[in-house]
C-alpha positions as MATLAB code, in Angstrom:
seq = 'MAELVRNFIGGEWVEARSGQTFDSINPATEELIAPAARSGPEDIDAAVQAAKAAYKNWRLTPAPRRGEILYRVAQLLQQRKEELARIMTQEMGKVLSEARGDVQEAIDMAYFMAGEGRRMLGYVAPVEMPNKFGMAMRDSVGVVGLITPWNFPIAVPSWKMLPALIAGNVVVWKPGEDTPKTAIEFARVFQEAGLPDGVLNVVLGAGDAGEALVDHRDVRIISFTGSTETGLKVYTRAAALGKKVTLEMGGKNAIIVLDDANLDLAVQAITWSAFGTTGQRCTAASRLIVQKGILPRLTEALIEQTKTLRIGYGLDESVQVGPLVNRKALDKVEYLPFIQIPGPTNRT';
ca = [
     -16.409   26.855    0.972;
     -13.266   25.197   -0.319;
     -13.747   22.571   -3.014;
     -13.913   18.946   -1.860;
     -10.715   16.947   -2.373;
     -11.892   13.767   -4.104;
     -10.511   10.281   -4.601;
      -8.831    9.436   -7.906;
     -10.178    6.069   -9.105;
     -10.052    4.734  -12.641;
      -9.100    8.148  -13.992;
     -12.120    9.841  -12.360;
     -12.332   12.275   -9.441;
     -14.991   10.796   -7.171;
     -16.409   11.306   -3.688;
     -16.337    8.566   -1.064;
     -19.187    6.084   -1.552;
     -20.444    6.892    1.946;
     -20.426   10.622    1.304;
     -18.343   11.146    4.456;
     -15.570   13.748    4.602;
     -12.835   15.001    6.896;
     -11.105   18.364    7.052;
      -7.580   19.224    5.984;
      -6.378   21.946    8.370;
      -3.438   24.323    8.029;
      -1.434   23.660   11.226;
       0.143   27.130   11.180;
      -3.135   29.064   11.047;
      -5.668   26.351   12.033;
      -7.735   27.440    9.029;
      -9.598   24.989    6.815;
      -7.765   24.128    3.608;
     -10.453   21.834    2.193;
     -12.753   18.971    3.091;
     -11.604   15.613    1.733;
     -13.272   12.298    0.941;
     -13.258    9.943    3.934;
     -13.095    6.573    2.212;
     -13.918    3.089    3.403;
     -13.592   -0.516    2.199;
     -16.022    0.004   -0.668;
     -13.813    2.779   -2.106;
     -10.717    0.611   -1.763;
     -12.497   -2.187   -3.630;
     -13.493    0.188   -6.431;
      -9.877    1.336   -6.744;
      -8.563   -2.228   -6.796;
     -11.069   -3.224   -9.483;
     -10.032   -0.220  -11.579;
      -6.385   -1.142  -11.139;
      -7.032   -4.764  -12.150;
      -8.781   -3.648  -15.315;
      -5.905   -1.309  -16.216;
      -3.277   -3.952  -15.482;
      -4.168   -6.006  -18.562;
      -2.800   -3.340  -20.903;
      -0.236   -1.637  -18.656;
       1.747   -4.842  -18.048;
       2.004   -5.328  -21.828;
       3.105   -1.743  -22.490;
       6.814   -1.896  -23.417;
       8.978   -0.733  -20.526;
      10.637    2.045  -22.595;
       7.153    3.444  -23.326;
       6.324    3.356  -19.624;
       9.594    5.174  -19.035;
       8.593    7.953  -21.422;
       5.490    8.641  -19.328;
       7.569    8.817  -16.139;
       9.965   11.187  -17.902;
       7.009   13.498  -18.560;
       6.055   13.148  -14.889;
       9.523   14.412  -13.944;
       9.212   17.382  -16.296;
       5.788   18.346  -14.959;
       7.012   18.053  -11.371;
       9.842   20.437  -12.214;
       7.362   22.933  -13.652;
       5.071   22.679  -10.608;
       7.691   22.336   -7.910;
       6.920   25.652   -6.236;
       3.148   25.137   -6.389;
       3.372   21.656   -4.853;
       5.840   22.819   -2.200;
       3.512   25.613   -1.083;
       0.533   23.257   -0.847;
       2.651   20.879    1.231;
       3.762   23.623    3.616;
       0.195   24.822    4.084;
      -1.099   21.324    4.715;
       1.495   19.749    7.033;
       3.691   22.645    8.186;
       7.095   21.788    6.749;
       9.087   24.941    5.977;
       9.099   25.907    2.316;
      12.768   25.109    1.692;
      12.222   21.563    2.967;
       9.019   21.187    0.980;
      10.907   22.088   -2.189;
      13.430   19.398   -1.327;
      10.600   16.914   -0.834;
       9.341   17.564   -4.369;
      12.875   17.479   -5.737;
      13.310   13.923   -4.447;
      10.296   12.886   -6.514;
      11.724   14.664   -9.569;
      15.012   12.816   -9.194;
      13.248    9.488   -8.681;
      11.028   10.016  -11.718;
      14.016   10.673  -13.975;
      15.887    7.691  -12.525;
      12.970    5.272  -12.910;
      12.194    6.575  -16.398;
      15.691    5.451  -17.344;
      15.034    2.029  -15.831;
      12.522    1.505  -18.627;
      15.490    0.734  -20.887;
      17.372   -1.259  -18.264;
      14.777   -3.923  -17.402;
      17.268   -6.613  -18.237;
      17.087  -10.343  -17.617;
      19.867  -12.899  -18.043;
      20.719  -16.216  -19.667;
      21.245  -19.094  -17.230;
      23.235  -22.282  -17.875;
      21.179  -25.491  -17.639;
      22.157  -29.083  -16.821;
      20.389  -30.881  -19.686;
      21.631  -30.924  -23.323;
      19.824  -28.961  -26.015;
      18.034  -26.800  -23.463;
      18.072  -23.045  -23.051;
      17.420  -21.125  -19.836;
      16.773  -17.444  -19.302;
      15.285  -15.187  -16.643;
      12.869  -12.365  -17.473;
      11.439   -9.589  -15.337;
       7.671   -9.544  -14.973;
       5.170   -7.475  -13.046;
       3.240   -8.722  -10.031;
      -0.127   -6.976  -10.297;
      -1.880   -4.623   -7.881;
       0.454   -2.914   -5.410;
      -0.979   -1.268   -2.282;
       0.875    1.742   -0.889;
       0.313    3.327    2.533;
       2.400    6.439    3.123;
       2.790    9.089    5.852;
       2.162   12.816    5.918;
       5.685   13.956    6.843;
       7.164   13.359    3.359;
       3.936   13.426    1.357;
       5.518   13.436   -2.111;
       9.023   12.009   -1.646;
       8.034    8.785    0.137;
       5.202    7.905   -2.265;
       7.534    8.512   -5.211;
      10.060    6.012   -3.815;
       7.347    3.340   -3.808;
       5.134    4.304   -6.717;
       7.615    4.966   -9.500;
       9.525    1.649   -9.253;
       6.193   -0.207   -9.149;
       4.918    1.577  -12.260;
       8.040    1.180  -14.386;
       7.970   -2.564  -13.678;
       4.448   -2.787  -15.100;
       2.471   -2.926  -11.869;
      -0.655   -0.920  -11.055;
      -1.054    1.045   -7.831;
      -3.675    1.781   -5.194;
      -2.316    4.460   -2.862;
      -3.661    5.455    0.558;
      -1.780    8.661    1.526;
      -1.443   10.159    5.008;
      -4.673   11.611    6.382;
      -3.106   15.024    7.060;
      -2.054   15.649    3.442;
      -4.955   14.784    1.114;
      -4.643   17.821   -1.150;
      -0.899   17.322   -1.601;
      -1.506   13.700   -2.593;
      -4.206   14.527   -5.104;
      -2.187   17.304   -6.735;
       0.696   14.837   -7.041;
      -1.659   12.354   -8.731;
      -2.791   15.043  -11.212;
       0.748   15.179  -12.532;
       0.601   11.503  -13.505;
      -2.751   11.956  -15.196;
      -1.528   14.935  -17.214;
       1.665   13.068  -18.124;
      -0.468   10.487  -19.930;
      -0.579    7.621  -17.439;
      -3.526    5.437  -18.505;
      -6.672    5.526  -16.396;
      -6.643    3.072  -13.499;
      -2.900    2.512  -13.407;
      -2.635    4.868  -10.414;
      -5.534    5.201   -7.980;
      -5.610    7.373   -4.841;
      -8.015    6.649   -1.986;
      -8.129    9.219    0.819;
      -9.079    8.442    4.392;
      -7.976    7.047    7.725;
      -6.979    3.702    9.170;
     -10.065    1.769    8.075;
      -9.211    2.491    4.435;
      -5.650    1.326    5.037;
      -6.858   -1.876    6.691;
      -9.140   -2.596    3.752;
      -6.213   -2.152    1.364;
      -4.040   -4.544    3.361;
      -6.838   -7.130    3.560;
      -7.993   -6.995   -0.059;
      -7.466  -10.366   -1.700;
      -6.442   -8.888   -5.074;
      -3.618   -6.719   -3.680;
      -0.407   -8.695   -4.118;
       2.133   -6.371   -2.457;
       1.842   -3.960    0.473;
       4.426   -1.243    1.074;
       4.008    0.758    4.285;
       5.831    3.693    5.843;
       4.709    4.913    9.263;
       4.828    4.114   12.951;
       6.324    0.899   14.267;
       3.102   -0.005   16.034;
       0.988    0.274   12.894;
       3.669   -1.300   10.730;
       3.713   -4.467   12.806;
      -0.057   -4.726   12.487;
       0.204   -4.276    8.730;
       2.890   -6.959    8.514;
       0.903   -9.444   10.585;
      -2.279   -8.986    8.542;
      -0.600   -8.986    5.144;
       1.762  -11.885    5.834;
      -1.130  -14.046    7.023;
      -2.650  -13.567    3.543;
       0.594  -14.507    1.773;
       1.308  -11.014    0.491;
       4.758   -9.568   -0.056;
       5.348   -6.794    2.463;
       7.893   -3.988    2.815;
       7.970   -1.796    5.913;
       9.717    1.434    6.874;
       8.932    2.268   10.486;
       9.991    4.536   13.335;
      13.516    5.083   14.601;
      15.311    6.031   17.800;
      18.429    7.581   16.368;
      21.569    8.580   18.239;
      24.354   10.975   17.310;
      27.735   10.158   18.861;
      30.041   13.094   19.610;
      33.599   12.302   20.696;
      36.054   14.647   22.366;
      37.982   15.301   19.127;
      34.890   16.184   17.094;
      34.604   19.394   15.088;
      32.302   21.312   17.421;
      30.752   23.571   14.787;
      30.026   20.634   12.495;
      28.528   18.627   15.345;
      26.251   21.499   16.384;
      25.008   22.076   12.845;
      24.407   18.354   12.263;
      22.551   17.895   15.560;
      20.410   20.988   15.044;
      19.363   19.977   11.533;
      18.713   16.385   12.524;
      16.702   17.247   15.627;
      14.673   20.203   14.336;
      14.346   19.504   10.606;
      10.683   18.778    9.745;
      10.070   19.966   13.336;
      11.545   16.650   14.478;
       8.688   14.716   12.858;
      10.570   12.063   10.926;
      11.952    8.605   11.527;
      15.500    9.770   10.807;
      15.446   12.566   13.396;
      18.080   12.423   16.143;
      16.398   11.843   19.484;
      19.490   10.876   21.507;
      22.990   12.266   21.958;
      25.861   10.113   23.158;
      28.655   12.495   24.145;
      32.108   12.067   25.692;
      32.627   14.012   28.895;
      35.477   16.142   27.565;
      33.342   17.895   24.933;
      30.011   17.734   26.774;
      30.117   21.206   28.438;
      31.124   23.013   25.248;
      28.660   21.065   23.112;
      25.804   21.716   25.533;
      26.490   25.441   25.614;
      26.857   25.653   21.833;
      23.626   23.733   21.241;
      21.696   25.984   23.604;
      22.983   29.076   21.819;
      22.239   27.588   18.407;
      18.665   26.636   19.255;
      18.039   30.157   20.577;
      18.627   31.440   17.051;
      16.031   29.176   15.422;
      13.042   31.095   14.103;
       9.692   29.340   14.588;
       6.640   30.256   12.542;
       4.609   29.739    9.364;
       6.682   27.771    6.867;
       5.732   29.961    3.894;
       7.904   32.698    5.431;
      11.355   32.107    3.910;
      13.070   33.234    7.134;
      11.328   30.585    9.270;
      13.446   27.528   10.133;
      11.018   25.458   12.224;
       7.370   25.118   11.259;
       4.410   23.967   13.368;
       3.671   20.393   14.389;
       1.288   18.703   11.998;
      -1.897   18.824   14.105;
      -3.337   19.466   17.548;
      -2.881   15.829   18.581;
       0.847   16.017   17.870;
       1.125   19.293   19.784;
      -0.645   17.837   22.812;
       1.638   14.809   22.742;
       4.778   16.951   22.774;
       3.515   19.366   25.430;
       2.487   16.658   27.870;
       5.214   14.086   27.218;
       7.206   13.705   30.471;
      10.937   14.313   30.281;
      12.917   11.331   31.558;
      16.622   11.658   32.144;
      18.525    8.374   32.209;
      21.860    8.668   34.049;
      24.812    7.205   32.186;
      27.612    5.103   33.663;
      29.940    7.079   35.890;
      33.074    5.026   35.274;
      33.496    5.885   31.623;
      34.547    8.968   29.684;
];
């Protein structure tokens, strides 16, 4: 049996307090990748307490020293890019070329934020009273709670985590339920780069773990990426507790194609936007707004282009569209009714 994927709390790899688990399944083969810890509020509390203990020293670590650790994170990510990309493809289905790009975004962010360690600048402010001096300094906030999705399981967390860490904050991260192994292997990089125990904590699980993170009184900031429905719930709960909240939620994106558009460019852009990550991303194009003059040619070209797309297991370098992330997503797509909304007839 595959080894259990454990939580990462206070520098230790631990099972959920309840002993419960859930399975990480390869969506291309429907084979078990590994069981993972199914955490609850008690695990979130343990992670927050570990983060609070680590905060005392981490916030006082000079920012350039914090930057040196993030620089080592970037180097280790470069060394393990292929390994992490393959785990990601196996766990959530993204084709290998896209998975490599996902890891590359984290590499770029790690280098960028490492440099910020020497750019944490304040400023001198003029004051009204004589013989007084005013200045502004940057300071950390404390425990930051991160809730991230499965569709960009390394890139999105890196956008949230690395800025928080370089500023001297500590992190409790609840990753997407479909990518526990990817998340934990990402966390290993930080541990091996020398990040002190407790500065980054990873708690695996479902919505109840996320709710506990949002509700915890010692979590000062919540950053969420996911569905609009869940995001609004997160905002309502966190704002009622006076927390700072950032949200990145779903989209309904349109591509506009006018009669004078470059047809080949439009087809390539639409195809990539609609079918990249198998359409499972907030930036995917779900609507086309097309002038009548180019509509017949664009429709024909798109049909021909989509016929060439190769669907299959993302580890095959020739595959362009991988599987949907899980059976629930497949059922949703297969049974979603198609609704055609007629446009105005008096316009071009």
